[in-house]
Structure formats: C-alpha cells, structure tokens
C-alpha positions in Angstrom: 13.3 32.3 -26.3 13.0 31.4 -22.7 11.7 28.3 -20.7 8.2 30.0 -20.7 8.2 30.3 -24.3 9.1 26.9 -24.9 6.2 25.6 -22.5 3.8 28.1 -24.0 4.7 26.8 -27.7 4.3 23.1 -26.6 1.2 23.6 -24.6 -0.4 25.3 -27.5 1.1 22.9 -30.3 2.0 19.5 -28.9 5.1 18.3 -30.2 6.4 21.6 -31.0 9.5 20.7 -29.1 10.3 17.9 -30.8 9.9 19.7 -34.3 11.5 23.0 -33.2 12.9 23.1 -29.9 16.5 22.3 -30.6 16.8 24.4 -33.5 15.4 27.1 -31.1 18.3 26.2 -28.4 20.7 26.4 -31.0 19.8 29.7 -32.2 19.8 30.8 -28.5 23.3 29.8 -27.8 24.5 31.5 -31.1 22.9 34.6 -30.3 25.3 35.9 -28.0 28.8 37.0 -28.9 30.5 34.4 -27.0 33.6 33.6 -29.3 31.4 32.5 -32.5 30.4 34.2 -35.8 27.1 35.8 -36.1 24.4 33.3 -36.9 24.2 34.1 -40.5 27.9 33.1 -41.0 27.9 29.7 -38.6 27.7 26.5 -40.2 24.0 25.6 -39.2 23.3 23.1 -41.9 21.1 25.8 -43.9 22.2 26.5 -47.2 21.7 29.8 -48.5 19.8 29.9 -51.7 20.4 31.4 -55.1 18.6 34.8 -55.6 16.8 35.8 -58.7 18.8 38.3 -60.9 15.7 40.3 -61.6 13.3 40.3 -58.7 16.1 39.5 -56.1 13.7 37.0 -54.2 15.4 33.7 -53.2 15.0 31.0 -55.8 13.0 28.3 -53.8 11.4 26.1 -56.5 13.8 24.3 -58.3 11.7 23.3 -61.2 11.0 26.7 -62.2 14.5 28.1 -61.5 16.4 29.1 -64.7 20.3 29.4 -65.0 21.5 31.4 -67.9 24.8 33.1 -69.0 24.3 36.8 -69.8 26.6 39.7 -70.6 29.6 37.4 -69.7 28.1 36.2 -66.4 26.3 33.2 -65.0 22.8 34.6 -63.5 19.9 32.8 -61.9 16.2 33.5 -62.1 13.2 32.2 -60.0 11.2 31.9 -62.9 11.1 32.4 -66.9 9.4 35.7 -66.7 12.1 37.0 -64.8 14.5 35.4 -67.4 12.8 37.1 -70.1 12.5 40.4 -68.2 16.2 40.4 -68.3 17.4 38.9 -71.2 14.7 40.0 -73.5 12.7 43.2 -72.1 15.6 45.1 -70.8 17.9 44.9 -73.6 18.5 48.0 -75.8 16.7 46.5 -78.8 13.4 44.5 -79.1 12.2 42.9 -82.2 14.8 45.0 -84.2 13.6 48.4 -82.6 15.4 50.6 -80.2 14.4 50.3 -76.6 14.9 52.7 -73.7 16.2 49.6 -71.9 14.3 51.2 -68.9 15.3 49.5 -65.6 18.2 47.7 -67.1 19.3 45.5 -64.6 22.9 46.1 -64.4 25.6 47.1 -61.6 26.3 46.2 -58.1 22.9 44.8 -57.3 23.6 42.0 -55.0 24.6 42.7 -51.4 27.5 39.7 -51.9 28.7 41.5 -55.2 28.4 45.1 -53.8 30.5 44.2 -50.5 32.8 41.6 -52.1 35.8 41.0 -49.7 34.8 43.5 -47.4 35.3 43.2 -43.5 31.8 42.6 -41.9 32.5 45.4 -39.4 33.0 47.8 -42.4 29.9 46.8 -44.3 27.8 47.0 -41.3 29.6 51.0 -40.6 28.9 51.6 -44.5 25.3 50.7 -44.1 24.8 52.8 -40.8 23.9 49.9 -38.8 25.8 51.1 -35.6 24.1 52.6 -32.6 25.3 56.1 -31.4 28.0 54.5 -29.0 30.0 53.8 -32.4 30.5 50.2 -31.5 27.3 48.6 -30.7 25.3 46.9 -33.9 21.9 48.0 -34.4 20.6 44.4 -35.4 20.9 42.1 -32.6 19.6 38.6 -32.7 18.1 38.5 -29.5 16.1 41.2 -27.2 18.5 41.1 -24.3 19.7 44.6 -23.4 22.5 43.6 -21.3 25.6 45.3 -22.5 27.8 42.2 -22.3 25.3 40.3 -24.5 25.1 42.9 -27.1 27.0 42.3 -30.7 29.7 44.9 -31.3 32.0 45.9 -34.1 34.9 44.0 -32.5 32.6 40.5 -32.5 32.5 40.7 -36.5 35.8 42.2 -37.2 37.8 39.4 -39.3 34.7 38.1 -41.2 35.1 38.4 -44.9 32.0 38.8 -47.4 32.4 36.4 -50.2 30.7 36.5 -53.5 28.9 33.3 -54.4 30.0 32.5 -58.1 
C-alpha cells in the first residue's frame, strides 16, 4: 500500500493505522525481492496452522481439532465429522460389510508432502507459475510492474520445502 491508502483507511476507520499499519508497512518491505525470502517463508510471527486431512481447511478452532494416528501416521482433523469421514466412512469395511471406500483419502494430498524437500524454484516451475519469459513468477505479492521489483526464480532458488511432522 502507498501513503494514500494508509490515509484513506485511517480516515474511514479511525485507529486503523494503530491496529494494522505496522503490519502493512512490514508486508510492503517484504513484498519486493531485496535480499530476503518470500513473505510466506519469512519469520513474521505467524504460525501456519495444521490443515485438516479430510477437508484440507486450516484447523483454527482448537477445541474442535482432533489428532489421531491413522494408517501409521499422525493426522489432524478440524472436527469430529472430518475425523469420522477418514477413519470410518472411507475405509474398506463398514459395520462388517465391504465398501467401495469411495474418495479414500490417501496419497500425496498436502502441498508440504507432495513437494517435501524440493527447491521452491522447482516447485513454482512444476506448478506452471512462471511467466512466458521463463524467469518471472506469475504470483507477485504486490502490483508494481517495475521489472526490478518483480520476483524471479533466482530470488526463490535455494529455499527448501519441509513437511510438517
């Protein structure tokens, strides 16, 4: 955001800057590739929440979160219904009867698992998130079109993805 944006928000919502201004200033500083990692990989004080194994939604309500060891690995669920879906409904047998186990939740479903230990530049290329020039990333954390402020594959090369276990 630029100064006019900050002024607009403060005018419309008095006290906005005291609550959100510093965060947006910090984001702005991290949005350009000037020797730091992309925002998602920087230590900003935000802890990435566990994601539900069934619905893939972040588990934000602590009281509803369920942890269980299933098929030899620990899984997180956002609620009892999602836990039941994976551990009961999508099994090969239900109440002594064989089931088609439709939609069984197996395989490499999570981004962190699918791309574990990959270089971020290789992940972005694999996903097809590179512009026609072969080096500029499609996603940019800002709307500045100055080429010197655009994130390129070289800016993210060397960052490794790690699975959360």
